[in-house]
C-alpha positions in Angstrom: -18.2 55.5 -39.5 -19.5 57.7 -37.1 -18.3 58.8 -33.9 -19.1 60.1 -30.2 -18.2 63.9 -29.4 -15.2 64.3 -27.8 -14.0 67.4 -26.4 -11.7 70.0 -28.8 -8.0 69.9 -27.3 -6.1 73.1 -27.5 -2.9 72.8 -29.0 -0.5 75.4 -27.6 0.7 75.9 -23.8 1.8 79.1 -22.8 5.2 79.4 -21.8 4.8 79.7 -17.9 3.0 76.5 -17.8 5.4 74.8 -19.9 8.2 76.0 -17.2 6.3 74.9 -14.5 5.6 71.4 -16.0 9.6 71.2 -17.0 11.0 71.8 -13.5 9.9 68.0 -12.9 12.6 67.0 -15.2 14.8 68.4 -12.7 13.0 66.4 -10.0 13.4 63.2 -11.9 16.9 63.5 -12.5 17.6 64.4 -8.7 15.8 61.3 -7.8 16.5 58.6 -10.2 20.2 59.6 -11.3 21.7 60.4 -8.5 20.3 57.0 -7.0 21.1 55.2 -10.1 24.9 56.8 -10.3 25.9 56.9 -6.5 23.9 54.3 -4.6 26.2 51.0 -5.5 29.2 53.1 -5.1 27.8 54.3 -1.2 26.7 50.4 -0.3 29.7 48.9 -1.7 32.5 51.9 0.0 30.5 52.9 3.2 28.2 50.3 4.4 29.5 47.2 4.4 27.4 45.6 1.8 29.2 43.2 -0.6 29.2 44.1 -4.3 26.7 40.9 -5.2 24.2 41.9 -2.2 24.2 45.4 -3.6 23.7 44.6 -6.8 21.0 42.7 -5.3 19.3 45.5 -3.4 19.2 47.4 -6.3 17.9 45.2 -8.8 15.0 43.9 -6.1 14.1 47.6 -5.4 13.8 48.2 -9.2 12.0 44.9 -10.0 9.2 46.3 -7.6 9.2 49.4 -9.2 8.1 47.7 -12.4 5.4 46.0 -10.7 4.5 49.3 -8.8 4.4 51.5 -12.1 1.7 49.8 -13.9 -0.7 50.2 -10.6 0.2 53.6 -10.0 -0.5 54.3 -14.1 -3.8 52.8 -14.0 -5.0 54.3 -10.7 -3.9 57.6 -12.1 -6.2 57.5 -14.9 -8.9 56.6 -12.8 -8.2 59.5 -10.3 -10.8 62.3 -9.9 -9.9 64.5 -7.3 -9.9 68.7 -7.1 -6.3 68.6 -7.7 -6.6 67.2 -10.9 -5.8 63.3 -12.1 -2.0 63.3 -12.0 -1.5 66.3 -9.8 -3.0 64.4 -7.1 -0.4 61.6 -7.3 2.3 64.2 -7.2 1.0 65.4 -3.8 1.1 61.8 -2.5 4.7 61.5 -3.3 6.2 64.3 -1.6 6.4 62.9 1.7 7.8 59.5 1.0 10.0 60.3 -1.3 11.6 62.9 1.2 11.7 60.4 4.0 13.3 57.4 1.8 16.0 59.3 -0.2 17.4 60.6 3.1 17.3 57.3 5.0 18.5 55.2 2.0 22.0 57.1 2.4 22.0 56.9 6.3 24.3 54.2 7.9 22.7 52.8 10.9 25.3 51.6 13.5 25.0 48.3 15.3 23.3 46.5 12.9 24.6 43.3 11.7 25.6 42.3 8.3 21.9 40.6 7.9 20.3 43.4 9.1 21.8 46.1 7.2 20.9 44.3 4.0 17.3 44.2 4.8 17.0 48.1 6.1 19.2 49.3 2.6 16.3 46.7 0.9 13.5 48.4 2.6 14.5 51.6 2.1 15.2 51.0 -1.7 11.4 49.6 -1.9 9.7 52.7 -0.5 12.3 54.9 -2.4 10.9 53.3 -5.6 7.2 53.0 -4.6 7.5 56.9 -4.1 9.3 57.6 -7.1 6.5 55.6 -8.9 4.0 58.0 -7.3 5.8 60.7 -9.1 7.0 60.1 -12.2 4.1 58.2 -14.1 1.9 60.7 -13.2 4.3 63.3 -14.1 5.4 62.0 -17.6 1.7 61.1 -18.6 0.7 64.7 -17.9 3.1 65.6 -20.6 0.6 63.8 -23.2 -2.5 65.7 -21.5 -1.5 69.0 -21.9 -2.0 69.3 -25.9 -3.1 67.2 -28.5 -0.2 68.9 -31.1 2.6 66.6 -31.6 5.3 69.3 -32.3 4.2 71.0 -29.0 4.4 67.8 -26.9 7.9 67.4 -28.2 9.0 70.8 -27.7 7.6 70.6 -24.5 9.8 67.4 -23.9 13.2 69.1 -24.8 12.5 72.4 -22.7 11.9 69.7 -19.8 14.8 68.3 -21.0 16.8 71.0 -20.9 16.0 71.9 -17.5 16.9 68.4 -16.6 19.9 68.6 -17.4 20.5 71.2 -14.8 19.1 68.3 -12.6 21.9 66.0 -13.9 24.9 68.6 -13.3 23.0 68.6 -9.5 22.4 64.9 -9.2 25.7 63.6 -11.4 28.2 66.2 -11.3 27.8 68.6 -8.3 28.1 65.5 -5.7 31.6 65.2 -5.9 31.8 68.7 -5.5 29.8 68.9 -2.5 32.0 65.6 -1.1 35.1 67.3 -1.4 33.6 70.5 0.5 32.1 68.4 3.2 35.7 66.8 3.2 37.7 69.9 3.4 35.7 71.0 6.5 36.6 67.7 8.5 33.9 65.2 7.4 35.1 61.7 6.6 34.3 60.0 3.4 31.1 58.3 4.6 29.9 61.7 6.2 30.8 63.9 3.0 28.5 61.2 0.8 25.6 61.0 3.6 25.5 64.9 4.1 25.6 65.3 0.2 22.7 62.9 -0.3 20.6 65.1 2.3 21.2 67.6 0.1 20.7 66.2 -2.7 17.0 64.8 -1.5 15.9 68.4 -0.1 16.7 69.9 -3.6 14.6 67.0 -5.0 11.7 67.4 -2.7 11.9 71.3 -3.5 11.5 70.8 -7.3 8.4 68.5 -6.9 6.9 70.9 -4.5 7.1 73.8 -7.1 6.0 71.4 -9.9 2.8 70.7 -8.0 2.0 74.3 -7.6 2.8 75.7 -10.7 0.7 73.0 -12.8 -2.6 73.7 -11.5 -4.6 73.6 -14.3 -2.3 72.2 -16.6 -4.4 69.0 -17.4 -6.8 68.9 -20.5 -9.4 66.1 -19.5 -9.9 64.5 -23.1 -12.5 61.9 -22.4 -15.9 62.5 -21.6 -16.1 60.2 -19.0 -19.9 59.0 -19.2 -19.2 57.9 -22.8 -16.3 56.1 -21.8 -16.6 52.2 -21.4 -14.9 51.3 -17.7 -12.9 48.3 -18.2 -10.3 46.7 -15.5 -6.8 46.9 -15.2 -6.0 43.7 -17.1 -8.1 44.8 -20.1 -6.8 48.4 -20.1 -3.0 46.6 -19.8 -3.8 44.2 -22.9 -5.2 46.9 -24.9 -2.3 49.4 -24.8 0.2 46.4 -25.2 -1.4 45.7 -28.5 -0.3 49.0 -30.2 2.6 48.4 -32.4 4.0 51.8 -32.2 3.6 51.8 -28.7 5.5 48.4 -28.5 8.3 49.6 -30.6 8.8 52.5 -28.7 9.1 50.8 -25.3 10.9 48.2 -26.4 13.9 50.8 -27.9 13.6 52.9 -24.5 14.2 49.5 -22.7 17.6 48.7 -25.0 18.6 52.5 -24.3 17.9 52.2 -20.8 19.8 49.3 -20.1 22.9 51.1 -21.7 22.3 54.2 -19.9 22.3 52.3 -16.6 25.6 50.7 -17.6 27.1 54.0 -18.3 25.8 55.8 -15.5 26.1 53.4 -12.4 29.9 52.6 -13.5 30.8 56.3 -14.0 32.3 57.2 -11.0 34.4 53.6 -10.9 35.4 54.4 -14.4 36.3 58.0 -14.2 38.2 57.4 -10.3 39.6 54.5 -10.9 40.3 53.6 -14.4 41.4 56.9 -15.6 42.7 58.3 -12.2 40.7 61.0 -12.3 40.6 63.2 -8.7 37.1 64.1 -7.3 37.0 67.6 -9.0 38.8 66.6 -12.2 35.8 64.1 -12.5 33.1 66.8 -11.7 34.7 68.8 -14.8 34.5 66.2 -16.9 31.1 65.3 -16.2 29.6 68.4 -16.3 30.0 68.1 -20.1 27.0 65.6 -20.2 25.0 68.5 -18.4 25.9 71.9 -20.6 26.3 69.6 -23.5 22.8 68.1 -23.5 21.6 71.6 -23.2 23.6 72.6 -26.6 22.8 69.3 -28.4 18.8 69.8 -27.3 18.7 73.4 -28.1 20.0 72.0 -31.8 17.8 69.4 -31.7 14.5 71.9 -31.3 15.4 73.3 -34.9 16.2 69.7 -36.6 13.0 68.2 -35.7 10.9 70.9 -37.2 12.7 70.1 -40.7 13.1 66.3 -40.1 11.2 63.4 -38.7 12.1 62.9 -35.3 12.1 59.2 -35.4 15.1 59.4 -37.9 16.9 62.1 -35.7 16.8 59.9 -33.2 18.2 56.6 -35.3 21.1 58.6 -36.7 22.1 60.4 -33.8 21.5 57.4 -31.0 23.6 54.7 -33.4 26.2 57.2 -34.1 26.9 57.5 -30.1 26.6 53.7 -29.8 29.0 53.0 -32.4 31.6 55.8 -30.8 31.3 54.4 -27.5 32.2 50.9 -28.7 35.1 52.1 -30.5 36.5 53.8 -27.1 36.2 50.4 -25.4 39.6 49.7 -27.5 40.9 53.1 -26.5 43.7 53.5 -23.5 41.2 56.3 -21.8 44.3 57.9 -19.5 43.5 61.4 -19.4 40.9 64.0 -18.6 41.0 65.2 -22.3 39.9 61.7 -23.7 37.5 61.0 -21.3 35.8 64.4 -22.1 35.9 63.3 -25.5 34.1 59.9 -24.8 31.3 61.8 -22.3 30.9 64.2 -25.9 30.3 61.2 -27.7 27.9 59.8 -25.1 26.0 63.1 -24.3 25.0 63.2 -28.4 22.9 59.4 -27.9 21.5 60.5 -24.7 20.3 63.9 -25.7 18.4 62.3 -28.7 16.7 59.7 -25.8 15.8 62.3 -23.7 14.3 64.6 -25.8 12.9 62.3 -28.6 12.3 59.0 -27.2 8.9 59.4 -25.0 7.5 61.9 -27.5 7.5 58.9 -29.9 5.7 57.3 -27.0 3.3 59.9 -26.6 1.8 59.6 -30.3 0.7 56.2 -29.5 -1.9 57.7 -27.2 -3.9 59.0 -30.1 -3.5 55.5 -31.7 -5.3 54.3 -28.8 -7.8 56.7 -28.5 -8.9 56.4 -32.3 -9.2 52.9 -32.0 -10.8 52.7 -28.3 -12.1 56.3 -27.5 -10.1 56.4 -24.5 -6.7 57.8 -23.3 -4.8 55.7 -21.2 -2.0 57.9 -20.7 -1.1 56.6 -17.1 -1.3 52.8 -18.1 0.9 53.4 -21.2 3.3 55.5 -19.3 3.5 53.0 -16.6 4.3 50.0 -18.9 7.0 52.4 -20.9 8.8 53.0 -17.4 8.0 49.0 -16.5 10.7 48.4 -19.6 12.9 51.4 -18.1 13.3 50.2 -14.8 13.7 46.6 -16.6 16.8 47.8 -18.5 18.0 49.5 -14.7 17.6 46.1 -13.0 19.5 44.3 -15.5 22.7 46.7 -15.5 22.6 46.9 -12.0 22.1 42.9 -11.6 25.0 42.8 -14.3 27.4 45.3 -13.0 27.2 43.9 -9.3 28.0 40.3 -10.5 30.5 41.2 -12.9 32.2 43.5 -10.0 31.8 40.1 -7.8 33.2 37.8 -10.0 36.2 39.5 -10.9 37.0 40.3 -7.5 36.5 44.1 -7.4 38.1 45.3 -3.6 36.6 48.7 -2.5 40.0 49.2 -0.6 42.0 49.0 -3.4 40.5 51.8 -5.7 42.5 52.8 -8.6 45.0 49.7 -7.6 42.9 46.8 -8.2 44.1 45.0 -10.4 43.8 45.2 -14.3 41.3 42.7 -15.0 39.3 44.6 -12.7 39.7 48.0 -14.4 39.3 46.5 -17.8 35.7 44.9 -16.6 34.9 48.4 -15.7 35.8 49.8 -19.0 34.0 47.5 -21.2 30.9 47.6 -18.9 30.6 51.6 -19.7 31.7 51.6 -23.6 31.5 48.4 -25.3 28.2 47.0 -23.4 26.8 50.6 -23.3 27.5 51.2 -26.6 26.0 47.8 -28.0 22.4 48.6 -26.4 22.4 52.3 -28.1 22.8 50.6 -31.2 20.5 48.0 -30.6 17.5 51.3 -29.6 18.3 53.0 -33.0 17.9 49.9 -35.1 14.6 48.8 -33.4 13.2 52.9 -34.4 14.1 51.9 -37.7 11.2 50.1 -37.8 8.9 52.1 -36.0 5.7 52.9 -38.2 4.2 56.2 -37.0 6.5 58.6 -38.6 5.8 62.1 -38.9 3.6 62.2 -41.9 1.6 59.2 -40.9 0.7 60.9 -37.7 -0.7 63.7 -39.0 -3.0 61.9 -41.2 -4.4 59.8 -38.0 -4.9 62.7 -35.8 -6.9 64.6 -38.4 -9.2 62.0 -39.0 -9.1 61.7 -35.2 -10.2 65.3 -34.8 -13.1 64.4 -37.4 -14.2 61.2 -34.8 -13.9 63.6 -32.0 -16.4 65.9 -33.8 -18.5 63.0 -34.7 -18.0 63.8 -38.4 -17.0 60.8 -40.9 -13.5 59.6 -40.7 -11.3 56.9 -42.4 -7.9 55.1 -42.0 -6.4 55.9 -45.3 -2.8 56.3 -44.6 -2.4 55.0 -41.6 -4.2 51.9 -41.2 -1.0 49.7 -40.8 -0.2 51.3 -37.4 -3.5 50.3 -36.1 -4.7 47.0 -34.8 -6.0 44.6 -37.4 -9.8 45.2 -36.4 -9.5 48.9 -36.4 -8.3 48.7 -39.9 
């Protein structure tokens, strides 16, 4: 078989460019994690929105985002400007993300109950659309910086270390900020409102830094004149037919359901079930940030020796089983709650640092088969399923809180069956989905040795040399074997 010449791909990325790109990990968590962790709590406790309506608003917003993701992804694949294919979209996202973030945590006085629901729904839709314009191009850029499998994984891990710093500011520090504002005489609403505005400013500031520091970072792998132009629907059908991509995406969906069950119920669990103060909750959840940095630092060495898919399976499976066990434990002290967070962070660190690189590897499968690199389209459907996980979790949490009779005025004095329901969601339910995510990756076919064979033949194909499919034909669609 013979192939058209494609550009040779540099494999190493300078440390400065890695850092510049990785700061976007903080942007992501300052947007996604803060909203996922605190918007439901803010709506149910300070705006008069019922738990059922709050859950519906979050669900509709994420479903909207699920469908905007593929559109943004496909458009970013086709974008050609002086700023770069993906960086252009980072620039587009800055202003709407900033405005929607601030207004999402602002209560407008004098609105009726129905108007309040509509207002927060509109702000949620704008926020998630703006988030798409950032997140899809940003994560796609991670695959277009280098073609080296291990280098991409290291970049993702570095981004995740910085992302865990973002996790501290998005899920741990907010309760510190709230306590600070309350000590200055603010009401509970004002404290959370000002905290959200501070988080929004940090989020957009890091996005601006990423845009400025990633100039020239993208590699255009394709010879545009030789790549066949296809429609959005043909591109979508092509990427969704790739087996390794589907496995990584389905695994991500399962994990994200569990992750969002954990994240969204965390504040209810620690404040009301465990009975921690806001400051003690901050200390407990700081384990997620700093523990994650430690775990990923270790993982950077581990994946040099072991296949990353196997590492993912072991750690996420272990984490999920441990979380299920905690459903049967009386978590009534800060020490036990901290231990629970330790088991959680083992699995979450494996997910954030390994699952996306598993998906990235499928991009070379697509290029080998079609001669096209559709990073944006592939990332968009990958995140489509992630948002689907969030939508499922948000709707479920809102429905459960409504069904069991959660009363925001009672706090820790809610009936025992309400507190038990919260513990079941964050422990057993979240843990089960972690386990399902790990089981799927057991079946993932594009292991390390298989990828190396694929990439060697892809380089031959790019150079116009003879190539074959020996050792990796099983990961290709039938007509390409």
